[in-house]
DRENSE-954997 format. One record per residue (C-alpha): residue number from 1; x, y, z. Coordinates in nm, 2 decimals. Each point is the difference from the previous one (the first is absolute). Layout:
BEGIN
+------+--------+--------+--------+
: resi :      x :      y :      z :
+------+--------+--------+--------+
:  NUM :      X :      Y :      Z :
...
+------+--------+--------+--------+
This chain:
BEGIN
+------+--------+--------+--------+
: resi :      x :      y :      z :
+------+--------+--------+--------+
:    1 :  -1.39 :  -0.50 :   4.23 :
:    2 :   0.16 :  -0.01 :  -0.34 :
:    3 :   0.37 :   0.05 :  -0.10 :
:    4 :   0.14 :   0.14 :  -0.32 :
:    5 :   0.38 :  -0.08 :  -0.11 :
:    6 :   0.13 :   0.30 :  -0.20 :
:    7 :   0.27 :  -0.04 :  -0.25 :
:    8 :   0.18 :   0.28 :  -0.20 :
:    9 :   0.21 :  -0.05 :  -0.31 :
:   10 :   0.15 :   0.24 :  -0.26 :
:   11 :  -0.04 :   0.02 :  -0.36 :
:   12 :   0.19 :  -0.31 :  -0.06 :
:   13 :  -0.22 :  -0.16 :   0.23 :
:   14 :   0.24 :  -0.07 :   0.23 :
:   15 :  -0.01 :   0.08 :   0.41 :
:   16 :   0.02 :   0.36 :   0.05 :
:   17 :   0.35 :   0.12 :   0.08 :
:   18 :  -0.14 :   0.30 :   0.20 :
:   19 :  -0.12 :   0.08 :   0.35 :
:   20 :  -0.34 :   0.08 :   0.03 :
:   21 :  -0.29 :   0.16 :   0.22 :
:   22 :  -0.32 :  -0.20 :  -0.03 :
:   23 :  -0.38 :   0.11 :   0.09 :
:   24 :  -0.29 :  -0.23 :  -0.01 :
:   25 :  -0.33 :   0.23 :  -0.02 :
:   26 :  -0.36 :  -0.14 :  -0.02 :
:   27 :  -0.15 :   0.05 :  -0.34 :
:   28 :  -0.33 :   0.09 :   0.14 :
:   29 :   0.08 :   0.25 :   0.26 :
:   30 :   0.34 :   0.12 :  -0.09 :
:   31 :   0.12 :  -0.08 :   0.36 :
:   32 :   0.36 :  -0.07 :   0.06 :
:   33 :   0.00 :  -0.38 :   0.12 :
:   34 :   0.39 :  -0.06 :   0.01 :
:   35 :   0.32 :   0.15 :  -0.03 :
:   36 :   0.34 :  -0.10 :  -0.02 :
:   37 :   0.34 :   0.19 :  -0.10 :
:   38 :   0.31 :  -0.04 :  -0.11 :
:   39 :  -0.01 :  -0.38 :  -0.08 :
:   40 :   0.17 :  -0.18 :  -0.27 :
:   41 :  -0.20 :   0.00 :  -0.32 :
:   42 :   0.19 :  -0.33 :  -0.13 :
:   43 :  -0.19 :  -0.22 :   0.29 :
:   44 :  -0.34 :  -0.10 :   0.04 :
:   45 :  -0.22 :   0.22 :   0.24 :
:   46 :  -0.27 :  -0.16 :   0.19 :
:   47 :  -0.29 :   0.19 :   0.14 :
:   48 :  -0.21 :  -0.17 :   0.24 :
:   49 :  -0.34 :   0.06 :   0.19 :
:   50 :  -0.19 :   0.17 :  -0.30 :
:   51 :  -0.36 :  -0.01 :  -0.02 :
:   52 :  -0.12 :  -0.32 :  -0.26 :
:   53 :  -0.19 :   0.07 :  -0.31 :
:   54 :   0.09 :   0.38 :   0.04 :
:   55 :   0.19 :   0.19 :  -0.29 :
:   56 :   0.31 :   0.16 :   0.08 :
:   57 :   0.27 :   0.21 :  -0.18 :
:   58 :   0.37 :  -0.09 :   0.06 :
:   59 :   0.20 :   0.29 :  -0.09 :
:   60 :   0.39 :  -0.02 :  -0.02 :
:   61 :   0.20 :   0.31 :   0.01 :
:   62 :   0.40 :  -0.10 :  -0.08 :
:   63 :   0.28 :   0.23 :   0.00 :
:   64 :   0.12 :  -0.04 :  -0.35 :
:   65 :  -0.29 :  -0.13 :  -0.18 :
:   66 :  -0.32 :   0.18 :  -0.06 :
:   67 :  -0.30 :  -0.08 :   0.26 :
:   68 :  -0.26 :  -0.29 :  -0.12 :
:   69 :  -0.32 :  -0.14 :   0.12 :
:   70 :  -0.23 :  -0.30 :  -0.03 :
:   71 :  -0.32 :  -0.15 :   0.14 :
:   72 :   0.00 :  -0.27 :   0.24 :
:   73 :  -0.30 :  -0.20 :   0.19 :
:   74 :   0.09 :  -0.21 :   0.29 :
:   75 :  -0.15 :  -0.34 :   0.01 :
:   76 :  -0.09 :  -0.20 :   0.32 :
:   77 :   0.14 :  -0.34 :  -0.12 :
:   78 :   0.32 :   0.09 :  -0.17 :
:   79 :   0.28 :   0.29 :  -0.03 :
:   80 :  -0.05 :   0.22 :  -0.30 :
:   81 :   0.29 :   0.12 :  -0.22 :
:   82 :   0.02 :   0.32 :  -0.13 :
:   83 :   0.28 :   0.06 :  -0.26 :
:   84 :   0.13 :   0.36 :  -0.09 :
:   85 :   0.24 :   0.12 :  -0.25 :
:   86 :   0.16 :   0.31 :   0.04 :
:   87 :   0.20 :   0.20 :  -0.28 :
:   88 :   0.32 :   0.22 :   0.09 :
:   89 :  -0.08 :   0.36 :   0.03 :
:   90 :   0.24 :   0.18 :  -0.25 :
:   91 :   0.07 :   0.27 :   0.27 :
:   92 :   0.18 :  -0.26 :   0.23 :
:   93 :   0.18 :  -0.19 :  -0.28 :
:   94 :   0.38 :   0.01 :   0.13 :
:   95 :   0.16 :  -0.13 :  -0.31 :
:   96 :  -0.12 :  -0.06 :  -0.37 :
:   97 :   0.25 :  -0.24 :  -0.15 :
:   98 :   0.01 :   0.03 :  -0.39 :
:   99 :   0.21 :  -0.23 :  -0.25 :
:  100 :   0.30 :   0.11 :  -0.16 :
:  101 :   0.00 :   0.12 :  -0.36 :
:  102 :   0.19 :  -0.30 :  -0.10 :
:  103 :  -0.28 :  -0.22 :   0.21 :
:  104 :  -0.29 :   0.13 :  -0.21 :
:  105 :  -0.19 :  -0.25 :  -0.20 :
:  106 :   0.13 :   0.05 :  -0.38 :
:  107 :  -0.35 :   0.13 :  -0.13 :
:  108 :   0.01 :   0.29 :   0.24 :
:  109 :   0.37 :   0.08 :  -0.05 :
:  110 :  -0.04 :   0.02 :  -0.37 :
:  111 :  -0.29 :   0.24 :   0.03 :
:  112 :   0.21 :   0.22 :   0.22 :
:  113 :   0.26 :  -0.01 :  -0.25 :
:  114 :  -0.21 :   0.15 :  -0.24 :
:  115 :  -0.17 :   0.24 :   0.22 :
:  116 :   0.02 :   0.38 :   0.04 :
:  117 :  -0.20 :   0.11 :   0.30 :
:  118 :  -0.12 :   0.35 :   0.04 :
:  119 :   0.21 :   0.20 :   0.28 :
:  120 :   0.24 :  -0.29 :   0.01 :
:  121 :   0.36 :   0.00 :  -0.19 :
:  122 :   0.12 :  -0.32 :  -0.16 :
:  123 :  -0.10 :  -0.36 :  -0.09 :
:  124 :   0.03 :  -0.33 :   0.13 :
:  125 :   0.22 :  -0.01 :   0.33 :
:  126 :   0.00 :   0.40 :   0.04 :
:  127 :  -0.35 :   0.03 :  -0.03 :
:  128 :  -0.08 :  -0.30 :   0.25 :
:  129 :   0.24 :   0.14 :   0.24 :
:  130 :  -0.19 :   0.33 :  -0.02 :
:  131 :  -0.34 :  -0.12 :   0.08 :
:  132 :  -0.10 :   0.10 :   0.35 :
:  133 :  -0.11 :  -0.31 :   0.23 :
:  134 :  -0.38 :   0.05 :  -0.08 :
:  135 :   0.05 :   0.05 :  -0.37 :
:  136 :   0.20 :  -0.34 :  -0.01 :
:  137 :  -0.29 :  -0.15 :   0.22 :
:  138 :  -0.26 :   0.12 :  -0.26 :
:  139 :   0.19 :  -0.13 :  -0.28 :
:  140 :   0.05 :  -0.35 :   0.17 :
:  141 :  -0.34 :  -0.02 :   0.07 :
:  142 :  -0.13 :   0.07 :  -0.37 :
:  143 :   0.28 :  -0.18 :  -0.13 :
:  144 :  -0.09 :  -0.34 :   0.22 :
:  145 :  -0.38 :   0.05 :  -0.08 :
:  146 :   0.02 :   0.03 :  -0.35 :
:  147 :   0.27 :  -0.30 :  -0.03 :
:  148 :  -0.28 :  -0.19 :   0.20 :
:  149 :  -0.26 :   0.06 :  -0.28 :
:  150 :   0.06 :  -0.20 :  -0.30 :
:  151 :  -0.17 :  -0.06 :  -0.32 :
:  152 :   0.17 :  -0.29 :  -0.08 :
:  153 :   0.29 :  -0.23 :   0.10 :
:  154 :   0.25 :   0.27 :  -0.15 :
:  155 :  -0.17 :   0.33 :   0.01 :
:  156 :  -0.08 :   0.22 :   0.30 :
:  157 :  -0.12 :   0.35 :   0.04 :
:  158 :   0.34 :   0.10 :   0.08 :
:  159 :   0.17 :  -0.17 :  -0.30 :
:  160 :  -0.18 :   0.30 :  -0.22 :
:  161 :   0.17 :   0.27 :   0.19 :
:  162 :   0.27 :   0.15 :  -0.20 :
:  163 :   0.09 :   0.28 :   0.23 :
:  164 :  -0.09 :   0.22 :   0.31 :
:  165 :  -0.01 :   0.35 :  -0.04 :
:  166 :  -0.16 :   0.11 :   0.35 :
:  167 :   0.03 :  -0.18 :   0.32 :
:  168 :  -0.23 :   0.09 :   0.30 :
:  169 :  -0.05 :  -0.19 :   0.32 :
:  170 :  -0.33 :  -0.09 :  -0.07 :
:  171 :   0.02 :  -0.06 :  -0.40 :
:  172 :   0.22 :  -0.04 :  -0.29 :
:  173 :  -0.05 :   0.19 :  -0.34 :
:  174 :   0.16 :  -0.22 :  -0.29 :
:  175 :   0.03 :  -0.01 :  -0.37 :
:  176 :  -0.14 :  -0.36 :  -0.11 :
:  177 :  -0.04 :  -0.22 :  -0.32 :
:  178 :  -0.33 :   0.04 :  -0.19 :
:  179 :  -0.10 :  -0.35 :   0.05 :
:  180 :  -0.04 :   0.05 :   0.38 :
:  181 :  -0.33 :   0.19 :  -0.05 :
:  182 :  -0.13 :  -0.27 :  -0.23 :
:  183 :   0.09 :  -0.29 :   0.22 :
:  184 :  -0.18 :   0.21 :   0.31 :
:  185 :  -0.33 :   0.06 :  -0.17 :
:  186 :  -0.01 :  -0.35 :  -0.08 :
:  187 :   0.05 :  -0.08 :   0.37 :
:  188 :  -0.32 :   0.17 :   0.04 :
:  189 :  -0.18 :  -0.27 :  -0.15 :
:  190 :   0.15 :  -0.25 :   0.20 :
:  191 :  -0.08 :   0.19 :   0.30 :
:  192 :   0.37 :   0.05 :   0.10 :
:  193 :  -0.04 :   0.40 :  -0.03 :
:  194 :  -0.29 :   0.22 :   0.00 :
:  195 :  -0.03 :   0.32 :  -0.18 :
:  196 :  -0.01 :   0.31 :   0.24 :
:  197 :  -0.01 :   0.39 :  -0.03 :
:  198 :   0.30 :   0.13 :  -0.05 :
:  199 :  -0.06 :   0.38 :   0.04 :
:  200 :   0.22 :   0.06 :   0.30 :
:  201 :   0.30 :  -0.09 :  -0.23 :
:  202 :   0.09 :   0.31 :  -0.23 :
:  203 :   0.18 :  -0.10 :  -0.33 :
:  204 :   0.35 :   0.14 :  -0.06 :
:  205 :   0.04 :   0.25 :  -0.29 :
:  206 :  -0.10 :  -0.10 :  -0.34 :
:  207 :  -0.16 :  -0.32 :   0.13 :
:  208 :  -0.35 :  -0.08 :   0.08 :
:  209 :  -0.16 :  -0.26 :   0.21 :
:  210 :  -0.09 :  -0.33 :  -0.12 :
:  211 :  -0.15 :  -0.22 :   0.28 :
:  212 :   0.05 :  -0.08 :   0.36 :
:  213 :  -0.02 :  -0.34 :   0.15 :
:  214 :   0.04 :  -0.18 :   0.33 :
:  215 :   0.07 :  -0.34 :   0.10 :
:  216 :  -0.29 :  -0.19 :   0.22 :
:  217 :   0.18 :  -0.05 :   0.33 :
:  218 :  -0.19 :   0.11 :   0.30 :
:  219 :   0.32 :   0.17 :   0.13 :
:  220 :   0.30 :   0.17 :  -0.18 :
:  221 :  -0.16 :   0.00 :  -0.35 :
:  222 :   0.23 :   0.08 :  -0.28 :
:  223 :  -0.11 :   0.30 :  -0.21 :
:  224 :   0.11 :   0.06 :  -0.34 :
:  225 :  -0.09 :   0.35 :  -0.13 :
:  226 :   0.13 :   0.01 :  -0.38 :
:  227 :   0.06 :   0.33 :  -0.22 :
:  228 :   0.07 :  -0.03 :  -0.40 :
:  229 :   0.17 :   0.24 :  -0.17 :
:  230 :  -0.20 :   0.28 :  -0.24 :
:  231 :   0.29 :  -0.05 :  -0.28 :
:  232 :   0.05 :  -0.31 :  -0.19 :
:  233 :   0.19 :  -0.25 :   0.05 :
:  234 :  -0.22 :  -0.04 :   0.27 :
:  235 :   0.19 :  -0.06 :   0.34 :
:  236 :  -0.15 :  -0.10 :   0.34 :
:  237 :   0.09 :   0.13 :   0.38 :
:  238 :  -0.17 :  -0.14 :   0.31 :
:  239 :  -0.05 :   0.12 :   0.36 :
:  240 :   0.05 :  -0.32 :   0.21 :
:  241 :  -0.13 :   0.01 :   0.37 :
:  242 :  -0.13 :  -0.21 :   0.27 :
:  243 :  -0.32 :   0.08 :   0.11 :
:  244 :  -0.07 :  -0.04 :   0.36 :
:  245 :  -0.37 :   0.15 :   0.05 :
:  246 :  -0.07 :  -0.25 :   0.27 :
:  247 :   0.34 :  -0.19 :   0.04 :
:  248 :   0.10 :   0.07 :   0.37 :
:  249 :  -0.30 :   0.04 :   0.17 :
:  250 :  -0.16 :  -0.31 :  -0.12 :
:  251 :   0.30 :  -0.23 :  -0.11 :
:  252 :   0.13 :   0.03 :   0.36 :
:  253 :  -0.30 :   0.13 :   0.18 :
:  254 :   0.22 :   0.31 :   0.11 :
:  255 :  -0.22 :   0.22 :   0.27 :
:  256 :  -0.16 :   0.29 :  -0.22 :
:  257 :   0.17 :   0.28 :   0.19 :
:  258 :   0.32 :  -0.14 :  -0.12 :
:  259 :  -0.05 :  -0.04 :  -0.37 :
:  260 :   0.23 :   0.25 :  -0.18 :
:  261 :  -0.20 :   0.25 :  -0.18 :
:  262 :   0.10 :   0.12 :  -0.36 :
:  263 :   0.28 :  -0.14 :  -0.21 :
:  264 :   0.09 :  -0.36 :   0.15 :
:  265 :   0.36 :  -0.07 :   0.11 :
:  266 :   0.20 :  -0.23 :  -0.21 :
:  267 :   0.09 :  -0.21 :   0.31 :
:  268 :  -0.36 :  -0.07 :   0.06 :
:  269 :  -0.05 :  -0.12 :  -0.35 :
:  270 :   0.30 :  -0.22 :   0.07 :
:  271 :  -0.18 :  -0.14 :   0.28 :
:  272 :  -0.35 :  -0.05 :  -0.16 :
:  273 :   0.20 :  -0.17 :  -0.31 :
:  274 :   0.17 :  -0.24 :   0.24 :
:  275 :  -0.28 :  -0.08 :   0.20 :
:  276 :  -0.28 :  -0.02 :  -0.25 :
:  277 :   0.15 :  -0.09 :  -0.33 :
:  278 :   0.32 :  -0.20 :   0.10 :
:  279 :   0.20 :   0.28 :  -0.23 :
:  280 :   0.34 :   0.04 :   0.13 :
:  281 :   0.12 :   0.37 :  -0.07 :
:  282 :   0.36 :  -0.09 :   0.01 :
:  283 :   0.10 :   0.21 :   0.30 :
:  284 :  -0.03 :  -0.03 :   0.36 :
:  285 :  -0.15 :   0.22 :   0.28 :
:  286 :   0.10 :  -0.02 :   0.36 :
+------+--------+--------+--------+
């Protein structure tokens, strides 16, 4: 009879700090083979007495993280390791710890000091303090992702942002320097960006769409949708978001029924960036 050794980690690839229920199901018959409840997710779990060469599905149900699943095929001559990683469930995040305004990186602080965001009075620190937790999370996700994409040693996507005028949990809208669009178009030839449809991105008044581009990562792509003014001198705006068309379900193998429908929560994006791209969004979830 075969044996599976199940290990569960978090988005940082550390042992999962949570209690879990675990089920092992036959992949062929969907029959429950083993079940254990309320065990320490940071410890290895040994499942003995499984039929050799038969595919099994290991399902893990944490208390505060999203349920995940993976295949394992027991072998007769050795124990087979099954490694799973579970992202935090936004509904069970007890604390989101954001940096103080004084702790913000200078490039972000400079942009905030020049920004006037709709429905929020003030710029700089007053603006930052009035952002909701999900707005802050979305902004930090985009700042970190845009800062991580460099055109050369000095210039990143974020370095072309002049000011923000709208901040949402899933995207930011910004006034940007004209040179950004040309650099992004050049990066298409280098296969660092690809052109995509921007029909879902509505131009502001007195602007028209002038291209939408997405990075090539399998999960957590940066999408930049550009708008150019109808009047001269030409000015540019961008709608920046992180696309998660397949992120949770595939990046972490989250069980299908537990994948969020609709707009992805910014805490989910945080987990994808940390897990798949080693991008630190500057805030902590617990």
